C-alpha positions as CSV (number, residue, x, y, z in Angstrom):
1,M,-0.3,37.8,33.5
2,T,0.2,39.5,36.9
3,L,-1.7,42.8,37.3
4,A,-0.7,43.5,40.9
5,P,1.7,42.0,43.4
6,P,0.2,39.3,45.6
7,A,-1.2,40.8,48.8
8,P,-3.1,39.7,51.9
9,T,-6.7,38.6,51.6
10,S,-7.9,42.1,52.6
11,T,-6.2,45.5,52.4
12,T,-7.1,48.6,54.4
13,F,-7.7,51.9,52.5
14,G,-8.4,55.2,54.2
15,L,-10.8,55.0,57.2
16,G,-11.1,51.3,57.7
17,E,-12.3,50.5,54.1
18,T,-11.1,47.0,53.1
19,T,-10.8,45.3,49.7
20,T,-10.4,41.6,48.9
21,L,-8.3,39.9,46.3
22,A,-9.3,37.9,43.2
23,V,-8.0,36.0,40.2
24,S,-9.4,36.3,36.7
25,Y,-9.8,33.4,34.3
26,L,-10.1,34.0,30.5
27,R,-10.5,31.4,27.7
28,V,-11.2,31.1,24.0
29,S,-11.7,27.7,22.2
30,T,-9.6,28.1,19.0
31,K,-6.3,29.5,17.9
32,E,-8.2,31.5,15.3
33,Q,-10.2,33.3,18.0
34,A,-7.0,34.0,19.9
35,E,-5.3,35.6,16.8
36,R,-8.4,37.2,15.1
37,G,-7.9,40.7,13.6
38,G,-4.1,40.3,13.5
39,R,-3.9,40.8,17.3
40,D,-2.0,38.7,19.7
41,E,-5.1,38.2,21.8
42,G,-7.8,38.6,19.1
43,F,-11.0,40.3,20.2
44,S,-12.6,37.9,22.8
45,I,-9.8,37.9,25.4
46,P,-9.7,41.7,25.8
47,A,-13.6,41.8,26.0
48,Q,-13.6,39.1,28.7
49,R,-10.8,40.9,30.6
50,E,-12.8,44.2,30.7
51,A,-16.0,42.5,31.9
52,N,-14.1,40.7,34.6
53,L,-12.4,43.9,35.8
54,R,-15.8,45.7,35.9
55,K,-17.1,42.8,38.1
56,A,-14.1,43.1,40.3
57,R,-14.8,46.8,40.8
58,D,-18.4,46.0,41.7
59,L,-17.1,43.5,44.3
60,S,-14.5,46.0,45.6
61,T,-11.8,43.5,44.9
62,I,-8.5,43.7,43.2
63,V,-7.4,41.2,40.5
64,V,-3.9,40.1,41.4
65,E,-3.4,37.4,38.9
66,E,-4.8,36.6,35.4
67,F,-4.9,33.2,33.8
68,I,-5.5,32.8,30.1
69,D,-6.1,29.6,28.0
70,A,-6.0,30.7,24.4
71,G,-7.1,28.1,21.9
72,E,-8.1,25.6,24.6
73,S,-11.5,23.8,24.5
74,A,-13.6,23.7,27.7
75,R,-14.4,20.0,26.9
76,K,-11.1,19.1,28.5
77,A,-10.2,20.0,32.1
78,D,-6.4,19.7,31.8
79,R,-5.9,23.2,30.3
80,P,-2.5,24.6,31.3
81,D,-3.6,27.9,32.9
82,L,-6.6,26.4,34.5
83,M,-4.4,23.9,36.3
84,R,-2.0,26.7,37.2
85,M,-4.8,28.8,38.6
86,I,-6.1,26.0,40.8
87,E,-2.5,25.5,42.2
88,Y,-2.2,29.3,42.7
89,V,-5.4,29.7,44.8
90,K,-4.3,26.8,47.0
91,T,-1.2,28.7,48.1
92,H,-2.5,32.4,48.0
93,N,-5.2,34.1,50.0
94,V,-7.7,34.8,47.2
95,A,-11.4,35.4,47.8
96,Y,-12.9,35.3,44.3
97,C,-12.3,33.6,41.0
98,I,-14.0,35.7,38.3
99,V,-15.0,34.3,35.0
100,H,-16.9,35.9,32.1
101,K,-19.4,33.0,31.9
102,V,-19.6,29.6,33.6
103,D,-18.9,27.9,30.3
104,R,-15.4,29.4,30.2
105,L,-14.6,27.0,33.0
106,A,-16.2,23.8,31.8
107,R,-18.8,22.4,29.4
108,N,-19.7,19.2,31.1
109,R,-21.1,18.6,34.6
110,A,-18.3,16.3,35.8
111,D,-15.5,18.8,35.1
112,D,-17.6,21.7,36.4
113,V,-18.2,19.9,39.8
114,A,-14.5,19.0,40.1
115,I,-13.3,22.5,39.3
116,H,-15.9,24.1,41.6
117,L,-15.0,21.8,44.4
118,A,-11.3,22.6,44.1
119,L,-12.0,26.3,44.3
120,R,-14.3,25.8,47.3
121,E,-11.7,23.8,49.1
122,A,-9.2,26.6,48.6
123,G,-11.8,29.1,50.1
124,V,-12.4,30.8,46.7
125,M,-15.9,31.9,45.6
126,L,-16.7,31.5,41.9
127,V,-18.2,34.6,40.4
128,S,-19.6,35.1,36.9
129,A,-19.2,38.6,35.3
130,T,-22.3,38.3,33.2
131,E,-24.5,35.8,35.1
132,N,-26.0,36.1,38.6
133,I,-24.0,33.2,40.1
134,D,-22.6,33.2,43.6
135,E,-22.6,31.0,46.7
136,T,-26.2,31.8,47.7
137,P,-28.8,29.0,47.2
138,S,-30.3,30.8,44.2
139,G,-26.9,31.4,42.8
140,M,-25.9,27.7,43.2
141,L,-29.2,26.7,41.5
142,L,-28.4,29.0,38.6
143,H,-24.9,27.7,38.4
144,G,-26.1,24.1,38.1
145,I,-28.6,25.1,35.4
146,M,-26.0,27.1,33.4
147,S,-23.5,24.2,33.7
148,T,-26.1,21.8,32.3
149,I,-26.9,24.2,29.5
150,A,-23.2,24.6,28.7
151,E,-22.8,20.8,28.5
152,F,-25.8,20.4,26.2
153,Y,-24.5,23.2,24.0
154,S,-21.1,21.6,23.7
155,R,-22.5,18.2,22.8
156,N,-25.1,19.6,20.5
157,L,-22.5,21.9,18.9
158,A,-20.1,18.9,18.3
159,S,-23.0,16.9,16.7
160,E,-23.8,19.8,14.4
161,V,-20.2,20.4,13.5
162,A,-19.7,16.7,12.7
163,K,-22.9,16.8,10.6
164,G,-21.7,19.9,8.8
165,M,-18.3,18.4,8.1
166,G,-19.9,15.3,6.8
167,Q,-22.1,17.2,4.4
168,K,-19.1,19.4,3.3
169,A,-17.0,16.3,2.5
170,L,-20.0,14.7,0.7
171,T,-20.2,17.8,-1.6
172,G,-16.4,17.8,-2.2
173,G,-15.4,20.5,0.3
174,T,-12.2,20.4,2.4
175,N,-12.5,20.2,6.1
176,G,-9.8,21.8,8.2
177,K,-6.4,23.0,7.0
178,A,-5.4,22.0,3.4
179,P,-2.3,19.9,3.1
180,I,1.0,21.3,1.9
181,G,0.8,22.4,-1.7
182,Y,-2.6,24.1,-1.2
183,L,-3.8,27.2,0.6
184,N,-7.1,27.8,2.4
185,V,-8.5,31.1,1.0
186,I,-11.6,33.2,1.5
187,R,-13.5,34.5,-1.6
188,R,-16.7,36.3,-2.0
189,D,-19.3,35.5,-4.6
190,E,-21.3,38.0,-6.7
191,L,-23.7,38.5,-3.9
192,G,-20.9,39.3,-1.4
193,R,-21.3,36.0,0.5
194,E,-18.1,34.6,2.1
195,M,-16.8,31.4,0.4
196,R,-14.1,29.4,2.0
197,T,-12.2,27.3,-0.6
198,V,-8.9,25.7,-1.4
199,E,-6.5,26.7,-4.1
200,P,-3.0,25.4,-5.2
201,D,-0.2,27.2,-3.4
202,P,1.8,29.0,-6.2
203,A,5.0,28.5,-4.2
204,R,4.6,24.8,-3.5
205,A,2.1,23.1,-5.8
206,S,4.7,22.5,-8.6
207,L,7.1,21.0,-6.2
208,V,4.5,18.6,-4.9
209,T,3.6,17.6,-8.4
210,W,7.3,17.0,-9.2
211,A,7.6,14.9,-6.0
212,F,4.9,12.5,-7.0
213,E,6.3,12.1,-10.6
214,A,9.9,11.7,-9.3
215,Y,8.9,9.0,-6.7
216,A,6.8,7.2,-9.2
217,S,9.9,6.7,-11.4
218,G,11.4,4.4,-8.7
219,N,14.7,6.4,-8.7
220,Y,14.1,7.9,-5.2
221,S,13.7,6.8,-1.7
222,T,11.6,9.0,0.6
223,I,14.9,10.2,2.2
224,T,16.5,11.2,-1.1
225,L,13.3,12.7,-2.3
226,R,13.0,14.9,0.9
227,D,16.6,16.0,0.4
228,E,16.0,16.9,-3.3
229,L,12.7,18.8,-2.3
230,I,14.6,20.8,0.3
231,D,17.3,21.6,-2.3
232,R,14.5,22.8,-4.6
233,G,13.2,25.1,-1.9
234,L,10.2,23.3,-0.4
235,T,9.2,24.5,3.1
236,T,6.1,24.1,5.3
237,P,3.7,27.1,5.1
238,P,4.4,29.7,7.9
239,T,1.9,30.3,10.6
240,P,1.6,33.1,13.2
241,K,3.3,30.8,15.7
242,R,5.7,28.8,13.5
243,P,8.0,30.1,10.7
244,A,8.4,28.2,7.5
245,K,10.9,25.3,7.8
246,P,12.0,22.3,5.7
247,P,9.5,19.4,5.8
248,A,10.1,16.4,8.1
249,L,10.5,13.0,6.6
250,S,7.1,12.0,8.0
251,T,5.6,14.9,6.1
252,I,6.9,13.6,2.8
253,Q,5.6,10.1,3.6
254,K,2.1,11.4,4.5
255,L,2.2,13.5,1.4
256,L,2.9,10.6,-1.0
257,S,0.0,8.5,0.5
258,N,-2.6,11.3,0.7
259,P,-5.4,10.8,-2.0
260,Y,-6.2,14.6,-1.6
261,Y,-3.6,15.3,-4.3
262,K,-5.5,13.2,-6.9
263,G,-8.7,15.1,-6.2
264,N,-10.3,13.1,-3.3
265,V,-11.3,14.1,0.2
266,R,-11.6,11.6,3.1
267,F,-13.9,11.9,6.1
268,R,-14.5,9.2,8.7
269,G,-13.1,6.4,6.5
270,A,-15.1,7.3,3.4
271,T,-13.7,8.9,0.2
272,Y,-15.4,11.6,-1.9
273,D,-14.7,13.5,-5.1
274,G,-13.2,16.8,-4.1
275,L,-13.9,20.3,-5.5
276,H,-10.3,21.3,-5.4
277,E,-7.8,21.1,-8.3
278,P,-5.8,17.8,-8.3
279,L,-2.0,18.3,-8.3
280,V,-1.3,14.8,-9.7
281,S,-3.0,12.5,-12.1
282,T,-4.8,9.4,-10.8
283,E,-2.4,7.1,-12.6
284,V,0.7,8.7,-11.1
285,W,-0.9,8.6,-7.6
286,Y,-1.6,4.9,-7.9
287,R,1.9,4.3,-9.3
288,V,3.4,6.0,-6.2
289,Q,1.3,3.8,-3.9
290,S,2.8,0.7,-5.7
291,V,6.3,2.0,-5.2
292,L,5.6,2.8,-1.5
293,T,4.3,-0.7,-1.1
294,A,7.3,-2.3,-2.8
295,H,9.7,-0.3,-0.6
296,Q,7.8,-1.2,2.6
297,T,8.0,-4.9,1.6
298,S,11.6,-5.1,0.6
299,G,13.0,-2.4,2.9
300,E,13.6,1.0,1.3
301,K,17.1,1.4,0.0
302,T,18.8,4.3,-1.7
303,Q,20.1,3.5,-5.1
304,T,23.5,5.1,-5.9
305,H,24.8,5.5,-9.4
306,D,28.6,5.7,-9.4
307,H,28.8,5.6,-13.2
308,Y,26.3,6.6,-15.9
309,L,26.4,3.1,-17.5
310,K,25.7,1.3,-14.2
311,G,22.3,-0.3,-14.2
312,T,22.2,-0.3,-18.1
313,V,25.0,-2.7,-19.0
314,F,24.6,-6.5,-18.7
315,C,26.9,-9.5,-19.1
316,G,26.8,-11.0,-22.5
317,E,27.5,-14.5,-21.2
318,C,25.0,-15.0,-18.3
319,G,22.8,-12.0,-18.5
320,S,23.7,-10.6,-15.0
321,R,24.2,-7.0,-14.4
322,L,27.7,-5.6,-14.7
323,M,29.0,-4.0,-11.5
324,L,31.8,-1.6,-10.8
325,T,35.0,-2.5,-9.0
326,N,38.4,-1.0,-8.7
327,A,41.7,-2.9,-9.1
328,K,45.0,-1.7,-7.8
329,S,48.3,-2.5,-9.6
330,R,51.6,-3.2,-7.9
331,Q,52.5,0.4,-8.6
332,G,49.4,1.6,-6.7
333,V,47.6,2.7,-9.8
334,I,43.8,2.1,-9.6
335,Y,42.0,0.7,-12.6
336,P,38.2,0.8,-12.7
337,Y,36.5,-2.2,-14.2
338,F,33.1,-3.6,-15.0
339,I,32.7,-7.2,-13.7
340,C,29.8,-9.7,-13.9
341,A,27.7,-9.6,-10.8
342,G,26.7,-13.2,-11.3
343,R,30.3,-14.4,-11.4
344,H,31.3,-12.1,-8.5
345,S,28.5,-13.5,-6.2
346,K,29.0,-17.1,-7.6
347,R,25.3,-17.3,-8.5
348,T,26.2,-18.4,-12.0
349,N,29.0,-20.3,-13.8
350,C,29.9,-17.2,-15.8
351,E,33.5,-16.9,-16.9
352,Q,33.5,-13.5,-18.5
353,R,36.5,-11.5,-17.4
354,A,36.6,-8.0,-16.1
355,M,36.4,-5.2,-18.7
356,L,38.0,-1.8,-18.4
357,I,35.3,0.9,-18.0
358,S,37.0,3.1,-20.6
359,D,36.7,0.2,-23.2
360,V,33.1,-0.3,-22.4
361,E,32.4,3.4,-22.7
362,T,34.0,3.5,-26.2
363,S,32.1,0.4,-27.3
364,V,28.8,2.0,-26.3
365,E,29.7,5.2,-28.2
366,N,30.5,3.2,-31.3
367,Y,27.2,1.3,-31.0
368,Y,25.3,4.5,-31.0
369,R,27.0,5.4,-34.2
370,R,26.1,2.1,-35.8
371,I,22.4,2.3,-35.0
372,Q,21.8,5.9,-35.9
373,I,19.1,6.0,-38.6
374,P,19.8,7.7,-41.9
375,D,17.6,10.6,-43.0
376,H,15.9,8.7,-45.9
377,I,14.8,5.9,-43.5
378,V,13.6,8.4,-40.9
379,T,11.4,9.9,-43.6
380,A,10.0,6.5,-44.6
381,L,9.3,5.6,-41.0
382,R,7.5,8.9,-40.4
383,E,5.1,8.2,-43.3
384,L,4.5,4.8,-41.9
385,I,3.7,6.3,-38.5
386,T,1.1,8.6,-40.0
387,R,-0.7,5.7,-41.6
388,Q,-0.6,3.7,-38.4
389,F,-2.1,6.6,-36.5
390,D,-4.9,6.9,-39.0
391,Q,-5.8,3.3,-38.4
392,L,-5.6,3.6,-34.6
393,Q,-7.8,6.7,-34.5
394,A,-10.4,5.1,-36.7
395,S,-10.6,1.9,-34.6
396,S,-10.6,3.4,-31.1
397,T,-13.9,5.4,-31.2
398,Q,-16.1,2.4,-30.4
399,E,-13.9,1.2,-27.5
400,R,-14.0,4.7,-26.0
401,N,-17.7,4.8,-26.1
402,A,-17.9,1.5,-24.3
403,H,-15.5,2.8,-21.6
404,K,-17.7,5.9,-21.1
405,L,-20.8,3.9,-20.6
406,E,-19.0,1.7,-18.0
407,R,-17.7,4.8,-16.3
408,D,-21.2,6.4,-16.1
409,A,-22.6,3.1,-14.6
410,L,-19.8,3.1,-12.0
411,R,-20.5,6.6,-11.0
412,N,-24.2,5.8,-10.6
413,E,-23.2,2.8,-8.5
414,R,-21.1,4.9,-6.2
415,T,-24.0,7.4,-5.7
416,K,-26.4,4.5,-4.8
417,L,-23.8,3.1,-2.4
418,L,-23.7,6.4,-0.5
419,Q,-27.5,6.5,-0.4
420,V,-27.6,3.0,1.0
421,H,-24.9,3.9,3.6
422,Y,-26.7,7.0,4.8
423,A,-29.9,4.8,5.1
424,G,-28.0,2.6,7.5
425,A,-28.0,-0.5,5.3
426,L,-24.3,-0.5,4.4
427,P,-21.5,-0.5,7.0
428,L,-18.7,2.1,6.7
429,D,-15.9,-0.5,6.1
430,L,-17.7,-2.1,3.3
431,L,-18.5,1.4,1.8
432,A,-14.8,2.3,1.9
433,A,-13.8,-1.0,0.2
434,E,-16.4,-0.6,-2.5
435,Q,-15.4,3.0,-3.1
436,E,-11.8,2.0,-3.5
437,R,-12.7,-0.6,-6.1
438,I,-14.9,1.8,-8.0
439,A,-12.2,4.6,-7.8
440,R,-9.5,2.3,-9.3
441,R,-11.8,1.2,-12.1
442,I,-12.9,4.7,-12.9
443,A,-9.2,5.8,-12.9
444,F,-8.4,3.1,-15.4
445,L,-11.4,4.0,-17.6
446,D,-10.5,7.7,-17.5
447,A,-7.0,6.9,-18.6
448,Q,-8.3,4.9,-21.5
449,I,-10.8,7.6,-22.5
450,N,-8.2,10.3,-22.2
451,A,-5.8,8.2,-24.3
452,G,-8.4,8.1,-27.0
453,D,-9.3,11.7,-26.7
454,I,-5.7,13.1,-26.9
455,E,-5.1,15.4,-29.8
456,Y,-4.2,13.4,-32.9
457,E,-1.5,15.8,-34.0
458,Q,0.0,16.0,-30.5
459,A,0.3,12.2,-30.2
460,K,1.8,12.0,-33.6
461,A,4.2,14.7,-32.7
462,H,5.4,12.7,-29.7
463,L,6.3,9.7,-31.8
464,D,7.9,12.1,-34.3
465,D,10.1,13.5,-31.6
466,C,11.2,10.0,-30.6
467,L,11.9,9.3,-34.3
468,A,14.0,12.5,-34.5
469,L,16.0,11.2,-31.4
470,A,16.6,7.9,-33.1
471,G,17.8,9.6,-36.3
472,D,20.3,11.7,-34.4
473,C,21.1,9.5,-31.3
474,H,24.9,9.3,-31.8
475,A,25.3,13.1,-32.2
476,I,23.1,13.7,-29.1
477,Y,25.0,11.1,-27.0
478,M,28.4,12.6,-27.9
479,S,27.3,16.1,-27.0
480,I,25.9,15.6,-23.5
481,D,27.6,15.1,-20.1
482,D,27.7,11.9,-18.1
483,S,24.6,12.5,-16.0
484,L,22.5,13.0,-19.2
485,R,24.1,10.0,-20.9
486,R,22.6,7.8,-18.2
487,I,19.2,9.3,-19.0
488,A,19.8,8.7,-22.7
489,N,20.7,5.1,-22.2
490,Q,17.6,4.5,-20.1
491,A,15.4,6.3,-22.7
492,F,16.7,4.3,-25.7
493,F,17.4,0.8,-24.2
494,D,16.1,-1.7,-21.8
495,K,19.5,-3.3,-21.7
496,L,22.9,-3.0,-23.3
497,I,24.5,-6.5,-23.5
498,I,28.3,-6.4,-23.3
499,T,30.5,-9.3,-24.4
500,E,34.0,-10.1,-23.3
501,E,35.3,-8.7,-26.6
502,N,33.5,-5.4,-25.7
503,T,30.9,-5.8,-28.5
504,V,27.5,-4.3,-27.7
505,D,24.1,-5.7,-28.5
506,G,21.3,-3.3,-27.4
507,Q,17.8,-4.2,-26.5
508,P,15.8,-1.0,-27.3
509,G,12.6,-0.2,-25.5
510,P,9.5,1.0,-27.3
511,P,9.1,2.7,-29.6
512,F,12.8,2.5,-30.5
513,N,12.6,-1.3,-30.7
514,V,10.6,-0.7,-34.0
515,F,12.7,2.3,-35.2
516,F,16.0,0.4,-34.9
517,D,14.7,-2.9,-36.3
518,P,16.4,-3.4,-39.7
519,Q,13.4,-5.4,-41.1
520,A,11.0,-2.6,-40.0
521,Q,13.3,0.0,-41.7
522,A,13.4,-2.0,-44.9
523,T,9.6,-2.4,-45.0
524,A,9.1,1.3,-44.4
525,V,11.4,2.1,-47.3
526,A,9.7,-0.5,-49.5
527,K,6.2,0.8,-48.7
528,Q,7.1,4.5,-48.9
529,G,4.6,6.4,-51.1
530,Q,2.1,3.5,-51.2
531,T,-1.4,4.0,-49.9
532,T,-4.4,1.8,-49.5
533,E,-8.1,2.5,-49.0
534,S,-8.2,0.8,-45.7
535,G,-5.0,2.2,-44.4
536,T,-4.0,-1.2,-42.9
537,Q,-1.1,-2.1,-45.1
538,T,1.2,-2.4,-42.1
539,G,-1.0,-4.9,-40.3
540,N,0.8,-8.0,-41.3
541,V,4.4,-6.6,-41.4
542,V,6.7,-8.2,-38.9
543,G,7.8,-5.5,-36.4
544,L,5.1,-3.1,-37.4
545,N,2.0,-4.6,-35.8
546,N,-0.1,-2.6,-33.4
547,D,1.2,-4.4,-30.4
548,L,4.7,-3.0,-30.9
549,W,3.7,0.6,-31.4
550,V,3.4,2.8,-28.3
551,G,-0.1,4.2,-27.9
552,P,-0.7,7.9,-27.6
553,M,-0.8,8.0,-23.8
554,G,2.2,5.7,-23.6
555,L,4.5,8.4,-24.7
556,E,6.3,10.3,-21.9
557,P,6.5,14.1,-21.8
558,M,9.8,15.7,-22.8
559,T,12.7,13.8,-21.2
560,R,14.6,16.2,-19.0
561,G,17.9,17.3,-20.5
562,L,17.4,15.7,-24.0
563,K,15.4,18.7,-25.4
564,V,12.8,16.4,-27.1
565,R,10.2,13.9,-25.9
566,C,10.7,10.2,-25.8
567,S,9.4,7.1,-24.0
568,T,11.4,5.8,-21.1
569,D,9.3,2.7,-20.4
């Protein structure tokens, strides 16, 4: 900032009185200092400026140019305005360079010598506004001492900061700026002490949670996920220097791989349990990592769905997927068909002919009508579900206790590993590997424990919702649009097998594979109203063994658009 136009080295005032010219250099280390108090320059820069101007008046000199490095550390010498100042004094007749303290210029001896030499070669004397430093022998001695002290302070400060950051990470704190989806906040405890903590961002946390769950489904690439997040309103948090803007693709990729969102903090290669609130479950986070790995291995591709049946219907002759194609008649009319991908690519000897899409759509609608479960069978199956849950709840307590004991042992092992590492007996890379192993096992055990601890009535209600879906599947299917029909097909079936005669043979996924099984339905009706002391009457019934039933945590939350919950696995 220019305070006065450039002038000769000396200027005459009145009766031969002369004054010299000077430049002023100001610096603060961090952006926070530069913006503190809601001001453009914070508090430190104006205070340094005032001190430098007082020193200029004492020297009977005029400050003709001011150079400010805001948010620049003195540990590096390539600061923009410092470089500009050195170039300026080389081409202008300046007598003094005024700094508030020597450490404003440099905090290591090598940089201090280089900067001081450049000023001397330009004929400029370095002057400190608060220290008795000039070009006299005593001043030069003091300059050397102060530079050495500044260098020691900088190195010692860095060591203390690193130590503090390590201790903060060890206790679960967050170092630096929290990632997107969280906010750094300042609170005060009951004693009025300042507490810096991290809280979920009310405007972005739910979008981050959705992003993980959506990507874990495998239906999105990072590109399509970013587009969907932008459509839903996700932006980066605004700062004093940068407004909010849509996230970059690299931001989404980093977000999906950051363990911070499952409750961990990383510092220097080690992972610690964080104090912040996780935005995603551990299971979902690891599922996302698996999808990321699969996409990196195979090359990420964006899947498109041109028809709601695409991806669900398969060839009844060779088992290949049915793909879409358009055929044009001699009159120019386009007819959409499903054709066998195996036959089209000549990977199989399939001879199944093309099928009109409209015929396949009608066949699937009729199939839903055939499999819809009558009310009296729904009632019988519901009673059987209740007895099954009674058995599961009674037999899972011992297994949960074993999981809890193993989890406690792993947590103790993790604490001992950290102690051994801090004692210098365990290298960092081995610590990180062992922590990853323990974290994965604890995540698995937590999932098993939570699966057993889930509310009995809630779990039973999930299965009951799926049973209600099965009892009304045709009516639901006929009342929803094409986009929701695709979701319904994926919820009910692993595959829909289509033959050349447009007959449909569905392969339901759990738990619908039990609900739609005629033998299971007949058994439920036959056993309706019966009870046994052990509650295990279904144990030997084909189609009703424990392996076929979906466990409490295997049930997905409410499927979007279907109004009730069902499993989509």
